[in-house]
N, CA, C and O of each residue as an XYZ file, in Angstrom:
744
protein
N      -1.705    -22.098    -14.368
C      -2.157    -20.973    -15.168
C      -1.866    -19.676    -14.410
O      -2.255    -19.537    -13.251
N      -1.206    -18.756    -15.037
C      -0.860    -17.483    -14.393
C      -2.103    -16.616    -14.258
O      -2.967    -16.598    -15.135
N      -2.175    -15.911    -13.159
C      -3.278    -14.986    -12.913
C      -2.883    -13.637    -13.495
O      -1.885    -13.051    -13.077
N      -3.651    -13.141    -14.451
C      -3.329    -11.855    -15.083
C      -3.304    -10.728    -14.066
O      -2.517     -9.791    -14.194
N      -4.159    -10.813    -13.062
C      -4.233     -9.746    -12.066
C      -2.911     -9.618    -11.307
O      -2.540     -8.522    -10.885
N      -2.205    -10.730    -11.134
C      -0.926    -10.675    -10.427
C       0.074     -9.808    -11.180
O       0.950     -9.199    -10.566
N      -0.044     -9.748    -12.478
C       0.895     -9.000    -13.302
C       0.594     -7.508    -13.328
O       1.282     -6.754    -14.016
N      -0.414     -7.073    -12.597
C      -0.798     -5.663    -12.587
C       0.403     -4.793    -12.218
O       1.149     -5.091    -11.285
N       0.562     -3.719    -12.972
C       1.658     -2.780    -12.740
C       1.367     -1.506    -13.508
O       0.542     -1.490    -14.422
N       2.054     -0.439    -13.126
C       1.876      0.813    -13.843
C       3.066      1.715    -13.569
O       3.854      1.479    -12.653
N       3.177      2.752    -14.382
C       4.252      3.720    -14.219
C       3.683      5.127    -14.258
O       2.683      5.395    -14.923
N       4.337      6.014    -13.535
C       4.043      7.439    -13.606
C       5.291      8.106    -14.171
O       6.211      7.425    -14.625
N       5.323      9.404    -14.143
C       6.502     10.113    -14.622
C       7.749      9.723    -13.824
O       8.837      9.595    -14.386
N       7.582      9.534    -12.493
C       8.739      9.259    -11.633
C       8.771      7.870    -11.010
O       9.814      7.448    -10.511
N       7.657      7.153    -11.027
C       7.557      5.919    -10.249
C       7.121      4.720    -11.077
O       6.473      4.851    -12.115
N       7.501      3.542    -10.578
C       6.991      2.264    -11.069
C       6.280      1.621     -9.882
O       6.845      1.509     -8.794
N       5.039      1.200    -10.102
C       4.238      0.540     -9.062
C       3.974     -0.870     -9.568
O       3.283     -1.056    -10.570
N       4.526     -1.866     -8.871
C       4.416     -3.246     -9.345
C       4.640     -4.213     -8.184
O       5.157     -3.823     -7.137
N       4.248     -5.483     -8.373
C       4.534     -6.476     -7.340
C       6.045     -6.614     -7.128
O       6.836     -6.426     -8.052
N       6.420     -6.943     -5.907
C       7.831     -7.199     -5.611
C       8.303     -8.431     -6.363
O       7.530     -9.355     -6.615
N       9.583     -8.434     -6.717
C      10.229     -9.570     -7.350
C      11.440     -9.951     -6.501
O      11.967     -9.117     -5.766
N      11.878    -11.186     -6.596
C      13.003    -11.655     -5.783
C      14.233    -10.771     -5.987
O      14.982    -10.532     -5.040
N      14.450    -10.287     -7.198
C      15.600     -9.437     -7.489
C      15.529     -8.053     -6.850
O      16.489     -7.287     -6.943
N      14.423     -7.721     -6.209
C      14.254     -6.416     -5.567
C      14.861     -6.355     -4.168
O      14.865     -5.294     -3.543
N      15.366     -7.463     -3.679
C      15.780     -7.532     -2.272
C      16.704     -6.392     -1.852
O      16.432     -5.726     -0.853
N      17.774     -6.153     -2.577
C      18.763     -5.149     -2.149
C      18.137     -3.759     -2.055
O      18.354     -3.058     -1.066
N      17.366     -3.349     -3.060
C      16.737     -2.016     -3.024
C      15.649     -1.939     -1.959
O      15.506     -0.920     -1.282
N      14.883     -3.019     -1.813
C      13.852     -3.085     -0.783
C      14.479     -2.883      0.600
O      13.984     -2.098      1.409
N      15.578     -3.607      0.858
C      16.246     -3.508      2.152
C      16.836     -2.114      2.355
O      16.751     -1.560      3.451
N      17.434     -1.544      1.306
C      17.981     -0.177      1.415
C      16.891      0.823      1.770
O      17.114      1.737      2.563
N      15.704      0.648      1.178
C      14.592      1.543      1.482
C      14.244      1.521      2.960
O      14.068      2.571      3.577
N      14.145      0.332      3.524
C      13.813      0.213      4.949
C      14.976      0.664      5.828
O      14.770      1.354      6.827
N      16.192      0.279      5.462
C      17.354      0.663      6.278
C      17.647      2.159      6.219
O      18.310      2.689      7.110
N      17.171      2.840      5.198
C      17.399      4.275      5.061
C      16.396      5.139      5.800
O      16.485      6.366      5.764
N      15.436      4.505      6.473
C      14.402      5.280      7.162
C      15.002      6.131      8.283
O      15.959      5.741      8.951
N      14.406      7.293      8.458
C      14.780      8.199      9.547
C      14.048      7.777     10.815
O      13.119      6.971     10.750
N      14.456      8.312     11.973
C      13.688      8.034     13.195
C      12.223      8.452     13.015
O      11.907      9.281     12.161
N      11.358      7.885     13.806
C       9.919      8.146     13.729
C       9.606      9.634     13.814
O      10.191     10.366     14.612
N       8.666     10.064     12.967
C       8.265     11.471     12.941
C       6.914     11.703     13.599
O       6.579     12.843     13.923
N       6.120     10.633     13.808
C       4.836     10.727     14.522
C       4.387      9.322     14.925
O       5.043      8.337     14.589
N       3.283      9.236     15.635
C       2.821      7.970     16.216
C       2.583      6.867     15.188
O       2.731      5.690     15.516
N       2.222      7.211     13.962
C       1.932      6.190     12.952
C       3.088      5.955     11.993
O       2.929      5.282     10.975
N       4.225      6.497     12.310
C       5.450      6.282     11.541
C       6.368      5.416     12.395
O       6.884      5.887     13.409
N       6.584      4.154     12.007
C       7.452      3.307     12.824
C       8.917      3.729     12.805
O       9.705      3.255     13.623
N       9.291      4.611     11.885
C      10.684      5.060     11.824
C      11.598      3.923     11.420
O      11.258      3.099     10.571
N      12.755      3.893     12.038
C      13.723      2.825     11.748
C      13.197      1.502     12.292
O      12.626      1.441     13.381
N      13.398      0.460     11.520
C      12.948     -0.872     11.908
C      14.147     -1.798     12.017
O      15.162     -1.596     11.350
N      14.025     -2.810     12.859
C      15.063     -3.830     12.961
C      14.863     -4.801     11.796
O      13.910     -5.581     11.790
N      15.736     -4.752     10.843
C      15.616     -5.562      9.630
C      16.526     -6.795      9.669
O      16.711     -7.457      8.648
N      17.087     -7.101     10.827
C      18.053     -8.202     10.949
C      17.501     -9.541     10.450
O      18.223    -10.312      9.818
N      16.234     -9.815     10.731
C      15.643    -11.099     10.321
C      15.228    -11.115      8.854
O      14.853    -12.165      8.331
N      15.290     -9.985      8.195
C      14.831     -9.873      6.811
C      15.955    -10.226      5.844
O      16.459     -9.371      5.115
N      16.332    -11.476      5.854
C      17.400    -11.983      4.985
C      16.863    -12.191      3.566
O      15.661    -12.080      3.327
N      17.751    -12.488      2.646
C      17.321    -12.733      1.274
C      16.380    -13.938      1.183
O      15.382    -13.855      0.466
N      16.649    -15.065      1.880
C      15.682    -16.177      1.841
C      14.318    -15.778      2.446
O      13.271    -16.184      1.942
N      14.342    -14.994      3.509
C      13.096    -14.507      4.112
C      12.320    -13.675      3.083
O      11.106    -13.822      2.945
N      13.028    -12.807      2.369
C      12.399    -11.958      1.358
C      11.818    -12.806      0.224
O      10.726    -12.517     -0.265
N      12.529    -13.838     -0.192
C      12.018    -14.724     -1.244
C      10.693    -15.350     -0.824
O       9.772    -15.468     -1.631
N      10.602    -15.750      0.443
C       9.345    -16.300      0.963
C       8.252    -15.236      0.974
O       7.094    -15.536      0.683
N       8.610    -13.994      1.307
C       7.646    -12.896      1.300
C       7.095    -12.680     -0.102
O       5.885    -12.538     -0.282
N       7.972    -12.655     -1.090
C       7.545    -12.467     -2.480
C       6.605    -13.598     -2.888
O       5.575    -13.351     -3.514
N       6.948    -14.821     -2.543
C       6.093    -15.976     -2.858
C       4.730    -15.844     -2.169
O       3.698    -16.137     -2.771
N       4.730    -15.410     -0.925
C       3.460    -15.216     -0.196
C       2.614    -14.159     -0.896
O       1.409    -14.344     -1.067
N       3.230    -13.058     -1.300
C       2.493    -12.018     -2.023
C       1.908    -12.571     -3.322
O       0.774    -12.249     -3.677
N       2.669    -13.398     -4.030
C       2.185    -13.992     -5.278
C       0.972    -14.876     -5.016
O      -0.001    -14.838     -5.769
N       1.029    -15.669     -3.953
C      -0.097    -16.547     -3.623
C      -1.330    -15.746     -3.214
O      -2.446    -16.096     -3.596
N      -1.143    -14.685     -2.449
C      -2.268    -13.833     -2.063
C      -2.910    -13.197     -3.299
O      -4.135    -13.104     -3.387
N      -2.082    -12.762     -4.251
C      -2.605    -12.168     -5.481
C      -3.344    -13.201     -6.321
O      -4.423    -12.923     -6.845
N      -2.768    -14.389     -6.450
C      -3.418    -15.434     -7.241
C      -4.769    -15.806     -6.662
O      -5.697    -16.127     -7.405
N      -4.889    -15.764     -5.338
C      -6.158    -16.056     -4.679
C      -7.077    -14.850     -4.577
O      -8.176    -14.955     -4.034
N      -6.639    -13.700     -5.094
C      -7.391    -12.447     -5.032
C      -7.729    -12.070     -3.585
O      -8.777    -11.486     -3.312
N      -6.834    -12.410     -2.677
C      -7.000    -12.056     -1.262
C      -6.391    -10.681     -1.019
O      -6.989     -9.830     -0.360
N      -5.194    -10.477     -1.560
C      -4.498     -9.195     -1.422
C      -3.561     -9.019     -2.607
O      -3.070     -9.988     -3.186
N      -3.329     -7.767     -2.951
C      -2.417     -7.408     -4.036
C      -1.445     -6.385     -3.447
O      -1.840     -5.280     -3.074
N      -0.170     -6.769     -3.368
C       0.842     -5.946     -2.716
C       1.801     -5.426     -3.782
O       2.319     -6.187     -4.599
N       2.024     -4.117     -3.756
C       2.872     -3.476     -4.756
C       4.020     -2.735     -4.097
O       3.836     -2.034     -3.102
N       5.202     -2.900     -4.663
C       6.329     -2.066     -4.297
C       6.265     -0.789     -5.120
O       5.764     -0.784     -6.244
N       6.774      0.286     -4.550
C       6.839      1.564     -5.255
C       8.321      1.885     -5.425
O       9.061      1.981     -4.446
N       8.742      2.048     -6.672
C      10.153      2.253     -6.992
C      10.324      3.523     -7.813
O       9.480      3.855     -8.644
N      11.430      4.233     -7.571
C      11.764      5.368     -8.420
C      12.135      4.835     -9.797
O      12.915      3.889     -9.915
N      11.587      5.431    -10.811
C      11.867      4.993    -12.177
C      13.323      5.258    -12.543
O      13.956      4.442    -13.213
N      13.850      6.391    -12.106
C      15.192      6.822    -12.487
C      16.297      5.885    -12.007
O      17.215      5.569    -12.763
N      16.212      5.438    -10.746
C      17.322      4.658    -10.187
C      16.899      3.360     -9.489
O      17.748      2.659     -8.940
N      15.613      3.030     -9.501
C      15.150      1.775     -8.920
C      15.038      1.760     -7.409
O      14.768      0.712     -6.823
N      15.240      2.903     -6.765
C      15.151      2.931     -5.299
C      13.735      2.603     -4.832
O      12.747      3.044     -5.418
N      13.668      1.812     -3.752
C      12.391      1.424     -3.165
C      11.894      2.558     -2.273
O      12.535      2.910     -1.283
N      10.743      3.124     -2.637
C      10.184      4.294     -1.968
C       9.130      3.899     -0.938
O       8.956      4.593      0.063
N       8.426      2.791     -1.172
C       7.375      2.380     -0.241
C       6.556      1.235     -0.799
O       6.973      0.531     -1.718
N       5.357      1.066     -0.208
C       4.469     -0.038     -0.562
C       3.029      0.466     -0.607
O       2.655      1.391      0.113
N       2.240     -0.155     -1.457
C       0.793      0.050     -1.484
C       0.175     -1.336     -1.612
O       0.675     -2.176     -2.360
N      -0.916     -1.575     -0.881
C      -1.563     -2.881     -0.985
C      -3.073     -2.727     -1.019
O      -3.632     -1.746     -0.530
N      -3.720     -3.726     -1.612
C      -5.174     -3.805     -1.653
C      -5.587     -5.151     -1.090
O      -5.036     -6.185     -1.466
N      -6.550     -5.137     -0.195
C      -7.171     -6.359      0.311
C      -8.556     -6.446     -0.302
O      -9.289     -5.457     -0.332
N      -8.914     -7.614     -0.786
C     -10.251     -7.808     -1.337
C     -11.219     -7.992     -0.174
O     -11.061     -8.903      0.639
N     -12.221     -7.123     -0.102
C     -13.242     -7.227      0.941
C     -14.436     -8.036      0.449
O     -14.970     -8.862      1.189
N     -14.860     -7.808     -0.792
C     -15.970     -8.563     -1.382
C     -15.883     -8.414     -2.892
O     -15.480     -7.369     -3.404
N     -16.260     -9.458     -3.587
C     -16.318     -9.392     -5.053
C     -17.793     -9.456     -5.459
O     -18.598     -8.706     -4.907
N     -18.172    -10.306     -6.384
C     -19.512    -10.389     -6.952
C     -20.041     -9.005     -7.296
O     -19.383     -8.264     -8.026
N     -21.217     -8.637     -6.789
C     -21.818     -7.357     -7.154
C     -21.189     -6.161     -6.443
O     -21.576     -5.023     -6.706
N     -20.222     -6.396     -5.541
C     -19.604     -5.294     -4.807
C     -18.296     -4.803     -5.439
O     -18.127     -3.599     -5.634
N     -17.373     -5.711     -5.760
C     -16.048     -5.358     -6.277
C     -15.390     -4.314     -5.366
O     -15.025     -3.222     -5.801
N     -15.254     -4.681     -4.103
C     -14.926     -3.771     -3.008
C     -13.590     -4.170     -2.377
O     -13.377     -5.337     -2.052
N     -12.700     -3.200     -2.209
C     -11.402     -3.468     -1.600
C     -10.978     -2.374     -0.644
O     -11.594     -1.311     -0.565
N      -9.903     -2.664      0.083
C      -9.323     -1.729      1.051
C      -7.893     -1.446      0.638
O      -7.173     -2.356      0.227
N      -7.474     -0.195      0.743
C      -6.103      0.196      0.414
C      -5.305      0.437      1.690
O      -5.823      0.947      2.684
N      -4.044      0.061      1.636
C      -3.075      0.400      2.671
C      -1.853      0.980      1.979
O      -1.556      0.607      0.844
N      -1.145      1.878      2.632
C       0.011      2.495      1.989
C       1.026      2.927      3.027
O       0.692      3.291      4.155
N       2.279      2.872      2.604
C       3.369      3.406      3.421
C       4.466      3.893      2.476
O       4.861      3.196      1.541
N       4.933      5.079      2.738
C       6.068      5.631      2.010
C       7.187      5.781      3.037
O       6.971      6.345      4.109
N       8.379      5.280      2.718
C       9.500      5.421      3.649
C       9.673      6.896      3.993
O       9.625      7.754      3.111
N       9.874      7.188      5.276
C       9.863      8.588      5.714
C      10.998      9.438      5.144
O      10.901     10.665      5.171
N      12.052      8.839      4.635
C      13.107      9.640      3.999
C      12.638     10.208      2.652
O      13.310     11.061      2.073
N      11.487      9.737      2.153
C      10.943     10.225      0.885
C       9.704     11.109      1.068
O       9.055     11.480      0.089
N       9.381     11.441      2.308
C       8.217     12.296      2.546
C       8.465     13.700      2.016
O       9.604     14.115      1.801
N       7.376     14.413      1.814
C       7.402     15.814      1.371
C       7.994     15.982     -0.035
O       8.524     17.041     -0.370
N       7.895     14.928     -0.848
C       8.388     15.001     -2.225
C       7.299     14.625     -3.233
O       7.572     14.516     -4.428
N       6.072     14.428     -2.757
C       4.960     14.091     -3.632
C       4.854     12.625     -4.008
O       3.976     12.252     -4.786
N       5.734     11.782     -3.471
C       5.696     10.359     -3.826
C       4.434      9.676     -3.318
O       3.890      8.806     -3.999
N       3.959     10.051     -2.137
C       2.764      9.420     -1.575
C       1.563      9.617     -2.483
O       0.892      8.655     -2.858
N       1.296     10.865     -2.834
C       0.153     11.153     -3.714
C       0.312     10.448     -5.051
O      -0.638      9.849     -5.556
N       1.488     10.516     -5.618
C       1.737      9.907     -6.928
C       1.547      8.391     -6.879
O       0.920      7.808     -7.764
N       2.094      7.757     -5.837
C       2.002      6.295     -5.711
C       0.573      5.846     -5.437
O       0.089      4.907     -6.069
N      -0.102      6.501     -4.507
C      -1.458      6.089     -4.155
C      -2.421      6.356     -5.307
O      -3.282      5.524     -5.592
N      -2.291      7.489     -5.967
C      -3.150      7.789     -7.114
C      -2.973      6.742     -8.205
O      -3.954      6.270     -8.780
N      -1.729      6.378     -8.492
C      -1.482      5.378     -9.537
C      -1.940      3.996     -9.093
O      -2.464      3.229     -9.900
N      -1.749      3.673     -7.827
C      -2.218      2.378     -7.319
C      -3.742      2.284     -7.406
O      -4.276      1.226     -7.740
N      -4.439      3.368     -7.113
C      -5.902      3.369     -7.261
C      -6.289      3.128     -8.714
O      -7.260      2.424     -8.993
N      -5.537      3.707     -9.632
C      -5.768      3.453    -11.051
C      -5.608      1.959    -11.359
O      -6.418      1.385    -12.086
N      -4.578      1.339    -10.813
C      -4.372     -0.106    -10.994
C      -5.564     -0.874    -10.433
O      -6.064     -1.800    -11.072
N      -6.024     -0.490     -9.231
C      -7.138     -1.195     -8.586
C      -8.387     -1.171     -9.461
O      -9.091     -2.174     -9.577
N      -8.656     -0.023    -10.074
C      -9.868      0.114    -10.875
C      -9.727     -0.477    -12.283
O     -10.644     -1.139    -12.768
N      -8.611     -0.248    -12.925
C      -8.481     -0.643    -14.333
C      -7.885     -2.032    -14.533
O      -8.175     -2.687    -15.535
N      -7.053     -2.494    -13.592
C      -6.407     -3.793    -13.782
C      -6.904     -4.867    -12.826
O      -6.948     -6.042    -13.187
N      -7.276     -4.482    -11.621
C      -7.736     -5.466    -10.632
C      -9.251     -5.598    -10.589
O      -9.777     -6.512     -9.955
N      -9.955     -4.693    -11.259
C     -11.400     -4.822    -11.385
C     -12.223     -4.388    -10.186
O     -13.393     -4.758    -10.081
N     -11.638     -3.607     -9.273
C     -12.421     -3.109     -8.145
C     -13.306     -1.944     -8.606
O     -12.944     -1.191     -9.510
N     -14.453     -1.817     -7.975
C     -15.329     -0.666     -8.201
C     -15.205      0.343     -7.063
O     -15.307      1.550     -7.284
N     -14.985     -0.152     -5.848
C     -14.935      0.707     -4.666
C     -13.694      0.367     -3.845
O     -13.415     -0.800     -3.567
N     -12.959      1.401     -3.464
C     -11.793      1.228     -2.591
C     -11.996      2.111     -1.358
O     -12.379      3.275     -1.467
N     -11.734      1.538     -0.198
C     -11.804      2.274      1.060
C     -10.438      2.322      1.719
O      -9.638      1.395      1.588
N     -10.179      3.417      2.430
C      -9.034      3.520      3.346
C      -9.626      3.580      4.741
O     -10.532      4.372      5.000
N      -9.124      2.755      5.634
C      -9.572      2.716      7.028
C      -8.461      3.362      7.858
O      -7.370      2.806      7.980
N      -8.742      4.532      8.427
C      -7.700      5.368      9.026
C      -8.014      5.671     10.486
O      -9.138      6.037     10.830
N      -7.000      5.513     11.341
C      -7.171      5.895     12.743
C      -7.581      7.365     12.839
O      -7.144      8.191     12.037
N      -8.414      7.682     13.815
C      -8.973      9.032     13.938
C      -7.915     10.124     14.007
O      -8.131     11.224     13.498
N      -6.782      9.838     14.627
C      -5.756     10.865     14.817
C      -4.592     10.767     13.832
O      -3.562     11.410     14.032
N      -4.741      9.977     12.780
C      -3.657      9.824     11.799
C      -3.816     10.881     10.696
O      -4.289     10.594      9.596
N      -3.412     12.086     11.022
C      -3.592     13.226     10.116
C      -2.810     13.062      8.810
O      -3.280     13.480      7.752
N      -1.634     12.464      8.879
C      -0.828     12.290      7.665
C      -1.544     11.364      6.673
O      -1.548     11.629      5.471
N      -2.136     10.299      7.167
C      -2.846      9.370      6.284
C      -4.103     10.021      5.712
O      -4.434      9.805      4.546
N      -4.798     10.807      6.513
C      -5.980     11.529      6.024
C      -5.579     12.471      4.894
O      -6.232     12.503      3.851
N      -4.505     13.239      5.097
C      -4.042     14.172      4.059
C      -3.709     13.430      2.763
O      -4.058     13.883      1.673
N      -3.037     12.294      2.890
C      -2.664     11.541      1.700
C      -3.907     10.992      0.992
O      -4.004     11.081     -0.232
N      -4.844     10.433      1.735
C      -6.080      9.917      1.126
C      -6.805     11.039      0.377
O      -7.259     10.848     -0.751
N      -6.909     12.197      1.008
C      -7.588     13.324      0.368
C      -6.843     13.806     -0.876
O      -7.463     14.087     -1.901
N      -5.521     13.901     -0.788
C      -4.722     14.356     -1.934
C      -4.819     13.377     -3.107
O      -4.669     13.771     -4.264
N      -5.070     12.097     -2.801
C      -5.208     11.088     -3.858
C      -6.643     11.021     -4.393
O      -6.951     10.180     -5.238
N      -7.520     11.902     -3.902
C      -8.878     11.969     -4.431
C      -9.930     11.210     -3.649
O     -11.089     11.172     -4.063
N      -9.565     10.604     -2.532
C     -10.540      9.881     -1.727
C     -11.344     10.874     -0.891
O     -10.848     11.933     -0.507
N     -12.590     10.510     -0.621
C     -13.508     11.391      0.108
C     -13.876     10.775      1.453
O     -14.065      9.565      1.570
N     -13.975     11.649      2.482
C     -14.428     11.195      3.790
C     -15.864     10.707      3.670
O     -16.710     11.371      3.070
N     -16.129      9.541      4.244
C     -17.460      8.972      4.185
C     -18.122      8.907      5.556
O     -19.268      9.329      5.713
N     -17.403      8.379      6.555
C     -18.021      8.211      7.867
C     -16.969      7.810      8.892
O     -15.800      7.604      8.567
N     -17.417      7.705     10.132
C     -16.618      7.100     11.192
C     -17.287      5.771     11.506
O     -18.478      5.740     11.819
N     -16.548      4.684     11.427
C     -17.077      3.378     11.826
C     -16.639      3.138     13.255
O     -15.447      3.061     13.553
N     -17.608      3.023     14.124
C     -17.333      2.867     15.550
C     -16.906      1.440     15.869
O     -17.426      0.475     15.310
N     -15.936      1.332     16.792
C     -15.417      0.040     17.242
C     -15.176     -0.880     16.037
O     -15.627     -2.025     16.012
N     -14.471     -0.362     15.061
C     -14.324     -1.026     13.768
C     -13.199     -2.042     13.723
O     -13.342     -3.091     13.096
N     -12.072     -1.749     14.384
C     -10.902     -2.613     14.291
C     -10.338     -2.882     15.677
O     -10.255     -1.984     16.514
N      -9.951     -4.134     15.907
C      -9.345     -4.506     17.178
C      -7.856     -4.200     17.105
O      -7.116     -4.842     16.359
N      -7.424     -3.219     17.882
C      -6.060     -2.699     17.807
C      -5.572     -2.391     19.219
O      -6.278     -1.744     19.993
N      -4.398     -2.839     19.550
C      -3.828     -2.520     20.860
C      -4.686     -2.994     22.015
O      -4.728     -2.353     23.065
N      -5.371     -4.113     21.831
C      -6.170     -4.688     22.906
C      -7.551     -4.086     23.089
O      -8.220     -4.357     24.086
N      -7.988     -3.263     22.125
C      -9.336     -2.684     22.233
C      -9.910     -2.426     20.844
O      -9.177     -2.360     19.857
N     -11.224     -2.284     20.784
C     -11.908     -1.942     19.541
C     -11.858     -0.438     19.357
O     -12.287      0.318     20.229
N     -11.325     -0.001     18.205
C     -11.140      1.427     17.970
C     -11.945      1.878     16.747
O     -12.193      1.111     15.818
N     -12.338      3.144     16.786
C     -13.052      3.769     15.679
C     -12.071      4.066     14.541
O     -10.876      4.260     14.764
N     -12.601      4.094     13.335
C     -11.792      4.449     12.165
C     -12.554      5.399     11.252
O     -13.774      5.313     11.108
N     -11.803      6.301     10.644
C     -12.339      7.142      9.582
C     -12.386      6.297      8.319
O     -11.465      5.526      8.049
N     -13.442      6.439      7.557
C     -13.551      5.728      6.287
C     -13.494      6.751      5.166
O     -14.337      7.642      5.068
N     -12.489      6.603      4.332
C     -12.361      7.384      3.105
C     -12.592      6.420      1.960
O     -12.172      5.264      2.028
N     -13.250      6.876      0.911
C     -13.556      5.962     -0.189
C     -13.443      6.653     -1.539
O     -13.450      7.878     -1.652
N     -13.339      5.810     -2.553
C     -13.341      6.267     -3.925
C     -13.972      5.174     -4.761
O     -13.606      4.004     -4.641
N     -14.921      5.550     -5.611
C     -15.564      4.606     -6.527
C     -15.050      4.852     -7.937
O     -14.779      5.985     -8.333
N     -14.925      3.763     -8.679
C     -14.525      3.867    -10.087
C     -15.674      4.458    -10.879
O     -16.831      4.074    -10.705
N     -15.350      5.372    -11.726
C     -16.418      6.047    -12.495
C     -16.559      5.439    -13.856
O     -17.402      5.872    -14.642
């Protein structure tokens, strides 16, 4: 039985936000291979994509489908509507369901597409998907204290600063604090 939530997708004036499909491999790879060198500490810049073959990508798509079917995570590719170019990714991890309906958002826009409004457009539309199609009530972004670009994007997408969670995530061999930005479905 197909999970309706897996089919979640949406479009904006310029973008399509939807789960990756096996046929997306060439555009997905072009998006990553087109990245510029790193622009700050949280931008990995160019990545070694040598191991990311078409069979590897097919397994990735299957893994994303299984995560969605299990309501563990929902991973979306962001594509330009006009030409199908892969602009980035947005994902939601389910933190709790039942009376909470609580999830976490992650996002990345390839750095060659920065400063064009794609981040705000993609994240805003993905939040719409989370609330209207995936059934979340609350979405949080967990952001490193010094990741100013991610803070700006969360704020531009309508998320509000809530708190600092101390020693929240184990990263780089230590427990680090994170800024919590959140948005509740109205």
